N, C-alpha and C positions, 0 to 999 in steps of 0.2 A: 342527625338521623340518613348512615349512612347504607350506600343501595346494593342492590350483591358483588360481589367479588368477578371484579375481568378476567376474561379468560382471554390473556393470548390467544390462544389458538395454534395454526406454524408459525405467523408474526418475525417471531425469535429465529427460527431457523432457521425461515426466509434471510434473515439479514448474515444471518450466521450465516452463507452459502453465500451473496453475498461478494461478506468479505473475505470470501473464499475466493472467488474465477476474480476479483480484483487482486486480490493477495500472483494470484498464478499470473497475470495477465502484468502485474508489475518484473514479475524475476523474470518471466518472456520476454521484454522490453530491453532488463540490466544486462544479461545473458546475450542476447542478440548485440547490446556491443559493444561490451566485452568482445564479442568475435569479433565486430566489424571495424575492431580497436585494432587484436590483431594481426587482426590480417592484414591490416594500413602498417606495420612494423611499430612496433616498438619504438615508444619517441615521445621525446621528455609531454608534449602536449597532450598523448597516445592514454599515457597510462597517469598522467592527472585524469581523465573523463572515464575512465573505468575508472581509477579512485573515487570519481563524488561520481558515479554511479551508484557505483557498492553501497557507497557513506546514504542514502539517501534507497536505495531498498532496503537500507536497512532501518538506517529509518520509518520506510510506512510498514514492514516485515512488526516492527516498534511497537505500535499505534494499531496496527489488525489484531495482531500476540494480543494485543490488553482491552477489544473493542468484543472479537469471537469468546475469549472465555469471560466476558461482562454477561456475553447472550444468555446466559443456565441460569440467568431467571424464572422466573415467571413475569416477574415488574424488570427489571434491568431498566437502570440508572445510563441518562443523555446521554451523551457522548460531551466532552470538556470540553470548549473551541480550539483551549489551547491543542490540542490533542484532532484534533477533525483542521484545526490552523496548517496542522503539521503533516496529515495525513492530505493537505490539493496541496499544501510544496513540495515533497515531496515528489507525489505526483507529477505536478510540475513540472517539475527537474528535471524527470526521466521519458516524458515528453518531447522534451525539446536537447539530454543528451540523446537517443533517442532520432528529430529530424537531426540538428547535426554532426553524426553521423554519415546521415548521407551526400551530405556537402560540401 
């Protein structure tokens, strides 16, 4: 016996908006890191930090895009563990890069 179809309400929309807000925050952190690295002078370490920051940002952007597009159905599939891990690693990496530019 099957029950009534689940009404997701606005949950998928709220989740999409949360991913977009997080992507915007990661973009701001990456841009501030790039700005800080360039203001301090373009050195080898600064160029490496900018490249790593941009790589982490692109990784998070790819995961977020995949998740946002996957939320288009009434019953979206759960985020695979490897994508969740990739999002966490990219977010932590951006936070470390941002903290490193302050010191």
